[in-house]
N, C-alpha and C positions, 0 to 999 in steps of 0.2 A: 181529675183531681178534686179534692174536697172543696176548694174555693170556687171552682166552676159550678158546683151544684148548689151553692148558697144563694138564694134569691136576694137576700139582704145585702150581699157583698157589694153589688153595684150601687146600692144606695148609700151605705155607710159601713166602713169597717168597724167603727166604734159602736155601731148599733147591734153587732153580733152579741149573743149571750156570752157572758164571761168564760164559761167552760169551753164553748166552741171557739172563741177567740184564742184562748190559750192553746188549744189543740192545733189550730191553724198556724199560730206563731211558732210552735215547736217543730213544724214541718219545714225546717230551714233549707232543705235541699230543693225547694221549689225554684227551678231555674229553667227558663224557656229559651228557645233559640233566638239568635240575633235578628232574624227576619220577622219576628213578632212585632206587634205595635210597641213603640217606645213608651216608657212609663211617664207620660205627660198627657194632660187632658186637652190642652190647646193645640191647634195645628201649627205647623212650621211657619206659615205665613204670619200668624199672630205673634210669633216669637222673633220675627225678622225686624231689625231696625228699619225705620222709614227712610231708606237710603235716598230716594228721589228728593224727599223734602230736605234731608240733611245736606245733600249736594247743592241744592238750590240756595239754602241758607248760607253755605260756605261761600258761594259766589257773591252773595250779598255782602258778606263780611269782607271779602276781597275788595269790593268797591269802596267800602268804608275805610279800609286800611290798605291802600293800593301798594305801598312800598314795604310793608312789614312782612318778614318771613315768619312762619308759624311753626311751633313744635307740634308733634302729633297730639299731645294733650290739649293744646290750645285749639287746634282744628275741631276736635270733637266737642270740647266745651262751647266754643263760640258758635258752632252750628246748632247748638241747643238753646241759644239765647232767645228769650221771649221778645225783647226789643233790642237788637244789636246796637243801634245808635245810642240809646240811653246808657246801656251798660259799658260800652267801649269808649265813648267820647266824653261823658260827663265826669269831671274831676280828674281827668287823665292827661291834661294838656292836649286835648283834642286827639287822643289816641297814642300819644308819644310815651306815656308812662302808665301802662296798664297793670303790670304785675305788682301785687301788693297794694294797689290803690283802687282799681276799679271794683265796683260792686256788681257782680254778675248775677242777673236774674234769669234763672234757667228753668227749662221745662224738660225734666227727665222722661225717658221712654218707659220706665218700669220701676216698681218698688218690690222689694223682697223683705219679709219679716220673719224672724225666728220666734218660737212660741213664747219665750219669756218676755221679750219686748213687744210682741204683737198685741199682747193683752192691753197695755196702756195705749198703744197707738190706735187700736180699734175703739177703745173707750173714748178717746179723744175724737176720732173720726165720727163716731155715732152721734155726738152732740152737734155735728154740722147739718144733720137732717137730709143728707143726700141719699138717693136711691141706689147708687152704684159708684164705684171708684172711677176716676177720670182717666186713669192709665191702668194697664194690666198689672196685677199684683199677685203675690203668692205668700202663703204662710207655711212654715216648715217646723214641725214638732220635733225638736232635736235637743233642747237644753234641759229638759226636766226628767230625763231618763237616767236613773242611778245605775252606775256600774258596780256590781258586787259579786254575783255568782255566775255570770255568763248570760248571754243574750236570751236563751230559752226561758230563763227564770226572770231576769231583770225587766225585760220588755213588758210581759204581761203584768207584773207587779206595778210597774210605773204607770201603765195605762189605767189600772184600777185605782191607784192612788191619786192620779191627776185627771180622772174622768170629767170632773166638773169643769175644769179649765179647758180640756180638749173639746167638750161639748159646746162651750161658749165660742171657742175659736171656729169650730166647724160650722155652727149655726150662723155666725157673723159672716163667714166666708161665703156660705150659700146665699145669704140675703143680699150681699153686696157684689157678688160675682168675682170672688177671689179664689184662686186655686189653693186648695187645702191639701197639704202633704201630711198624711197621718204619722203618728209616732212609729218609728221603724223604717220609714222611707229613706231617711238619711239626713246628713248635716246640711244646713242651708247652703253653705258655700260650694260644697261638692255637687249638690243638686242644681244649683244655679249654673255651674260650669258645664254640667252635662246637658242642660236643657235650655237655658235662657241667655247665657253670655254669648256675645257675638262682636266681631270687629266693628268699631264705630258706635256701639251702643252706649247710652248714658243711663245709669241705674243708681238708685238710692237703696241702701239696705240698712235695717235697724240692727246693725252689728258692726263692730269696728273692723272686722276682717273681711268685710264686703269687697275690698280691693282685690281679693282672690281672683275675681273675674277679669282683672287687668291682664291676666295670663293669656286671655283670648282676645286681647285688643280692645277691651271695653273700659270706659271711664266709669268706675264703680266706686261709690263713696259711702262710707259708713256714717250714719246719722242717728240722732235720737228720734223717738216716735213722733214728736211734734213736727220735726222737719219732714218726716215721711208723710204726715197729714197734708202738708203743703202740696206735695205732688198728687196725693190721692184726691184732693178737691180741686185740682187744676189751678192752684195759685202758684205763681213763680217762686222757685226756691232760690234763696239768696246765698251767695258764696263770695267772699273776698278773693279776688283773682289771685291764685297761687303763683309763687315763683316756680321755676322749673329747674330741677337739678338733673343733669344728664349722668347716667352711669354707663360708661362705655365698656362693653365686654369684648375681650380679645381672646384668641386661642380656643381651646376645647377641653372640656372636663374629661378626666380619665381616672381609672383606678377607683380609689375610695372616695374621691371628691364627688359631690352631688350638688344639685341646685340649691339644696338647703344651706350648703356651706357658703354660697354666694351671699345670701341675706344675713347669715350669722356673722360673716366677716364684715359686711357693710354696717351692721348694727354696732359692731365694735368701733368702726371708724367714725360714725356719725353720732352715736349715742341716742338715747331715747328722745332727745329734744331736737336732734339734727335735721329731722324732716319736717318740723312744724312750719306750716305756711308754704310748703313745697309739694309739688307733684314730682315723683321719681319716674323718670322716663329712661328706659333701657335702650341702648343703641349699640352699634358696632357689629363686626363680623362674627363675634362669639354668640350672638343671639340665635343664629341659624343652627347652632349645634345643640340647642336646648329643645326638649319636648314641650308641648303645650302645657301638660300638667306640671312639668318642672318650672315653667314660667309662672304658673299659678301659685306654686309654693313660694316663690320669691316675692310675688306681689302680696300674697297673704300676710307675710310677716313685715311688710312695709309699715303696717300699723304699729309695730314695735319701735320704730324710729319717729313716730308722730306724723308721718306723711299724710297729706290729704288723700292721696291715692297713689298707686303705682301702675305703670302700663308698659306693655311690650307692643311693638309695631306688628301689624299683620304680617305673618311669616308663612307663606304657602307651604313650605316643607314641613312645618310643624302643625299649623292650624288646620289645613285642609284635611289631612288624614283624621284628625280628631273630630272635626265637624261631620265628615262622612260616617265615621264609626258611631256617632251619636245621632244619626238619622237627620242631619241638617245639611245635606249636600247642596241644597238650593242656596243656602246662605254662603257656603264656600264659593259657589259659582258667582254670586253677585259681588262678594268681596274681591275675588280674583279680577273681575271685570273693572272694578273701581281702581284697584291697585295697578292695573295695566295702563291706566290713563296717565299721560305725561303732564308735568307742570304743576302749577299751584292748586289745581282742583282735585288732586288725589287726597281724599279724606283720610286714608289709612296709613300714611307715613309722614314723617316730618319733612318740611322743606329742606332742600339741600343746604341752604344758608341759615337755617334756624339757629338761634343763639340760646345758649343755656346760661342760667345765672352762675352756675359753676359746674364742674365735671369731675367725676371720680372714675378712674380707670382700674379695672380688675382683669388680670390675665388669668383666664380659666385654666390654662395649661400649668400654671404654677400654684394654683390654689390648693391648699391642703384642708382636710377636715377640721372643723372648729367645734368647740363646746362652749356654750354660753351659760353663765350663771355662776352661783345661785342667786336667787331673789331679784334679779333684774335681767332682762333679755339682752342688754348691751355689754355685759361683762364677758368679752369674747376672748377665748384662748385657743391658739392653734393646738391641734392634738399632740404634736411633738413636744410641746411644753407643758401639757396639762398635768402630767405626773409630778413635775416639780412644783407646780402651783398648788396642787392638792396638799403636798407635804408642807409647803411654806405657810399655807393658811390653816393647817391642821383640820382640813375637811375630813369627813369619814372616809376610810380606806375601802369600805365595802358599801354596797347599796342594795336595797331590798326589792326594787321593782324596776323593770324596763317596760315602757309602754310605747307602742308604735301605732301609727294611724292618725286619726283626727282629721279635721278639715284641712290641715296643713300638709299632711303627708300620708294619704291613703290611696294614691293612684295605683293603677295596675303595675306601673313600672316600680313604684316603691315596694309593693307587696312581693313582686317576683324577685327583685334584688335581695330582699330580706330572705325570701325562700331559698335562694341559692346558698346563703350563709348557713341557714338552718340545716339544709341537706348535707353540707360539708361536715358540720358538727355532729349530726346524727350518724352519718357514715362512720365517724370516728368513735361513736359510742358515748358522746357527751350529751348532757342535759343542761338547760339553763340553771345557773346557780342563783339567779334572782327570779322572783315571780315575773312571768312574761305575759303581757296583755296585748291583744290586737283589737283595734277599733276600726272596722270598715267605715269609710266615709259615706257610703250610700248603699242602698239595696242592689243597685246595678253592679257596684264593685264587689259586694259580698257574694252575690249570686255567681258572678264571673269567676272569682278566685276559688269559690266552692266547686263549680263545675270543672275547673281546670286542675284541681287537686292541690292548689296552694294552701287552702284552709286546712285540709287534712294534714299537710306537712306540719303546719304550726301546732295543730292539736296533738298530733302524735309525739311532738317534742315536749308536750306539757304546757303549751300556751293556752290561755283562756280567751275565747272570742267574746267580746262585749257587743252590745247592741249597736246598730248603725246610728250613733248619736254622739253628742259631745262628751258625756260621761265625765271621766276624771279630768279632762282638759278644762272644764268649766266648774269644777268643784263637786261634781256629782259622782263621788267615789266613796263607797263604804268599804274601807280596807278591812280585810279579814286576816291580816298577818299578826294580830295581837299587839301592834304598836300603840303605845300610849300617847295621847295628845300632850304636846310639850316635849316629847322625846326627840332629840336631834337624830336625823337620819337623812339619807340621800336616795334619790330616784333619778333615773334617766328617762327622758321622754322625747318624742319627735314632735312635740306640741309647739306652740308659738309664744306662750306667755308663762312666766314662772314667778310671779310676785309671791311674797310670803302668805301662806295659808291658801293659796289659789286652788290647789288640787285636792287636798284632803282636810282642809280646815286647820291643819297643824302648822303654825308659823315657823316651826323648827325644821320642817321638811325642806331640804335643799333639792330643788328641781334643776337638773342640768339638761339644757336643750341641745339636741344633736340630730343628725340625720337618722332616719329609721334604720339604715344599714349599720351605723355605728352603735346605736342603742341595742340592736339585735346581737351584734358580736360581743359587746361588753357584758350583756346579760349572761353569756356563757362563762365569764370569769367571775362575775359578781363583784368586781373590784373597780373602784374609781380610777385607780392608777394603771389600769390595763390599756395598752395600746395595741390594737389588733394588727396594725401594720408591721410591728416589730417584735411583739411579745408572743410567747407560746403558752399553751395550757397543758399541764402535765396529764398524761393518760394513765389509767390503771396499770397498763403493761410496762410502765416506765419510760415510754416514749413521749415525745412532745407533739402537740398539734398546733399548727399555725394556720390561720385563715388565709385563703387566697382572695383577691379582690372580688367584690360582688359583681354579678351580671344579671340583667333583667331584660324585660320586653316592654316597650313603650305601650303598645296596643295589642289586645288579644287577637291572635290569628283567626279565631273562630267568631270574632265579634263579641260585643258585650251581651251578656244574658240579661233578660228583663227582670227575672226574679219573681217574687211573690206578687200576684196581680192585685192583692188587697192593699198594696202600698202605693197604688197609683193615685194621683190627685183628683179632686172633684173638678167638674167642668166649671169654667169661668162664666157662668150664666147667672145673672142676678135674679133672685126670686123674692119679691116683696112680701109674699105670704109667710115666709119663714120668721118665726119668733126667736129673738135673741135669748139664749139660755143663761139667765142670771138669777140665782136664788137671792131674794132680798136679805135672807138670813145668813148668807154665805160668809165665811171668813177667808175665802180665797179671791173673791171678786166683789168690787164695790163701784157703783157708778160715781163718776167724778163730780165734785162740786167746784164751781168756778172760784178762782182766787180773787181777792179784793183788788181793785185798781190801785195804782200808785197814788199816794196822798197828794193833796193840792199844796205842795210845798216841799221843803227838804225833809229828809229822813233824820229824825232827831231821837236822842236818848237810847240809841242802840247800845248793846253791850257785846263784848267779845266773848262768844261761847267757848271757843278754844283757839289757842295759838298752836297751830300744827307744826311739829318739828319733822323735817326731812320729807321723804317720799310720801305722797298722798295720792293714791290711784283711785279709780272708780271702785275697785274692790275694797279699798280702805273706807270709802264713803258709803257704799251700799254693797255689802258682802253678798256673794253668790251662794253656792252650796245649798244648804237646807232652806235658805231664805228665798230661793227662786219660786217656791210655791206661793209666795205672797205678792208676786209681781203685779197681779191685777187688783190688789187691795192696798191702797196707799196708806191708810192708817196703820195696818199691821206691819207692812214692810218698813215703815218709818222707825220702828223700834230698833232697827240695826244701824241707824244713821251714825256714820263716823266711828263705829266701834273698833275699827282697826287703826285709828289715828293716835299718834304719840303726842301728848301734850308737852309743849316746850316748858310749861310752868311746873308740872309735876314729874316729868320724865317718864311717865307711865302710859301704857296703852289704855285708851278708853277710860280715862280718869281725870276729872276736872273738879274745880272748887267753885262754889257759889259765893256771892258777896258776903253771906253770913258765916262763911268758913266751912260749911258742910260740904262733903265730897259726894260726887255722883258719877254715874256713867254719863257719857256725852248725850245719848238720847234721853236719859232721865232728866238732865238739866234743861235740855231743849224743850221737853214736854212741860216741865215746871214753868219755864218762862212763857211758853205758848199759853198756858192756862191763866197766867197773870198778864197777858197781852204785852209782854216784854219782847220787843224786836231784837234781833241779834245779828252779828256778823261773824265770819270765820276769817282768821288771819293765817296765811300759809306761805310756803316757800315756792321753789321753782316747779314748773310743769304740773301744776295742780290739776287733778282729774285725768292724768294719763291712763291709758289702758282701754277698757271696754267702752262701747258707745252708750252704755246704759243710762238712759235719761232719768232713772230713779235717783241717781246721784245729784240731780238738780231738783227733781220733784220733791224729794223727801225734806231737804232743808227748807224749801219754800213752804211746804205743808206745816212744818213745825215752827215757822215764824222767822226763818232766815231771810234777810233782805239784801245783804251784800257779801261777796267773797273778795277779800283783798289779798292778792298773792304777788310773788315776784314775777311769775309768768304762768300761763295756762296752756293746757293741751287744747287743740283746736275744737274737737267735737264737744268737749265738756263746756268750754266757754260759750259755744253756740247754744247748748242745751240750757245753760243758766239763763241766758237772755230770753229764750223761748218761754221759760216758766216765770219770768218776771223778777229773777234775781239779778242784781247788778254786779258784773265782774269788773273789778278795778285792779290795776297794777301799781306798785310803788314807783314813783318817779325816782326816788333814792332808795335803793334796796336796803341800806343801812337802817332805815326807819323801822324795818321789821323788828330789830332788836329793842326798840323803844316801847313796844306794845306788849300787853299781857292780858290774860284772861280777866274778864269782868270790867276792863276799862270801858268807859262810856265814849261812844263815838257818834258824831253827827256829821252830816254832809253839808258842804258849802259850794253852791254852784251846780250841783247835780240836776236839780229840777230845771234850771235854765238850759243845761245841756240837752236834757231829754226833750224839752219844748222846741229847741232849735235844731233838732235832727242830728245831734251828736257833736255840734260845734260849741266850743267853749272850754273852760278849765274847771277842774274840780279839786277841792281840798277836803280833807277830813279833819275835824276838830276833835282831838282826843283829850279826855280828862281821866287821869290816872285814878283808879278806884281806891288806892290806899293813901295817896298824898293830896289828891285833888289838883295836882299840877296839870296845867293845860298847855297844849302845843298843837301846831298845825302840821299835817302830813300831806304834801302834794301828791296827787295820784293821777294816773292816766286812764282814760276810758277809750274803748275801741268800739264805738257804737255807730251803726248806720242809721239812716232815717227810719227805715222799717223796724229795726231793732228797738229804737227809742219808742216807737208806737207800741210794740209788744209790751214793753215794760210799763208804759203809761196805762195801758189797758188792763194790766195785771198778769197777762200771759198772751202768747200768740194765739192760743185757742180762743180766748175771750174776744180778741180782735176779729178772728175768722167768724165767730158766732155773730158778732155785731154786723159785719158785712153781709152775712147770710140773711139776717133779719131785715136789713135794709133792702137787699135785693128782692 
């Protein structure tokens, strides 16, 4: 094969000449047998959780909490504590009141970073001056690849367009001993599931859907880059002890119902805020009926309900076959031995008397397919009622595109279940009436379904196979159907998130989330009011066609194919001689300058930049799509700050007024105030910062002069990100006070400096002076700051504090 004859291939896929790289990438049929080396640089031992250490630590926790029964999530979290006595006993009535009160200082086993967020994480890590990372880490180039004409064209074009960033990431990875998965290797969460996730593991990932690994029994938590740096430099990572919500599964899925419908239904029950401050732990007899990849799908979308993470217990019938098929049999053996132990020292299952803060019961036998959306992932409708809901809301009756795959739903089971439907329709002479796109989650999946004929089935039906990357799911979609921006339309996807403008930059695109099977079947009708369980599609011969329920295969009988060897990661061996590739003149990468420390006193004379109305996600604060190319250049990406926000004062998107009456976009006014040294705050409603883990939504406001965000409530990851960057998140003590405030009002803090000096203890008020009337009033607010977080803010950022400690050491 061509790749085997290329001496440069072993050194760097990106180092190949452009013409040769394009030729290699277009040979997409490269697929090798399952007994070849797995596509991972590190060995299995390096990817195995430190079970002996974790079991020893769990025994120590048992001695500290001798009468307490623990959930599975608590066992894994507590066995990763840096100092169990400090975390579990201080401020918790000596261990009696841990959930929601204890500050857990944790030492994760691993860090995973996607290419968009890895840039800022590495720029921050570089300033710490270390020779290598303290824990194993990986970088996955998946977010910056645009879906447009198909993988053979899109991947080479994206590599050429992003070469500067990829070179930086690869050089940093080689210097610090991080495994670098090149563009085309696959989506971070799929690659982690296939290679790194394991029962009992604790991992941080710089992406909100990191909990995908919970499908394989890991505590995997999405964080910002600054949080990841904690783990990379061997500093304890801090987490407020979550509450634990049990979701008991009973019965067994059948027919059209799929694992995706479990989480779509649950999102409707709990809403996008229902999981905030909770870990979702799945229990019950229905667990054993699910596949490992089905569990991962469910955990992946736990991010859509705001959960800290989601987790399934170690389930031999599901997990062992998957571990063996992905070349990790030794992990399966160790997990089985641990699970066989009786009593409280079993790390991989909850104690029999473990108590949950509350419990939801889902009967899988009665579960029907659901469709969620548009514009929010918790607007959940059972399929049997969706036709009526479409009509009642005057949603489009037709839709233009059906998109399956992504990190959420691209398993072998997903693909083969969809293939069974495509074969039915093809045998009847039907073609999809909506554009049909397929996104493999990894090169392993792509090569396997290509080898087994599934990909050919999709292509013969008119489907377009996109690169092994996020693509349209993260906004990297260049639509070729002639749709105008601002034109209302509908699409169906098997993705996880559907905020306005998320997929194609068009805020009028209605994205309806569903299982890949349902998306596939509905694409053949092209209608939003089509129910494949009950409705038929007319055939040219006058007869009607009705789909039979899908069927698929959990794992390939011939094993997984390895695929293109050029997509294997670099070895995790640090090399101090490697120079980091950053051009000083670059508009894509910029070395970070430290933020100024907190002033010696209160914050005074701030002005309200914008009073945000309604939903404000991290997409709203820092849009993705074409802006992803500036993830490593803070000044440039800051030009998109809050461009999706609706001003409560003007009623318009990205439109605010300065004190002199002039109108501006939000980043324009923020820049104008930054240049005049005018500090500012944002006022917002509930769940501010929901969605992606992107820390740029905190970095950008900080860079432009933002000092405080005052909201009715925050999403967990974003609240943490704000604190890490030195921005103070405050919540209204009385939510009605939101109505009293307006843009350009002057705001000063009262008591905040004392609270920061006292490790989070004390009360804070805001003194508000109306900009039009000069009327003055006090707004009581609540702060949620730990001692360490106060130190971050006083230092100007967590990175500043780490740098100070590094210099002292």
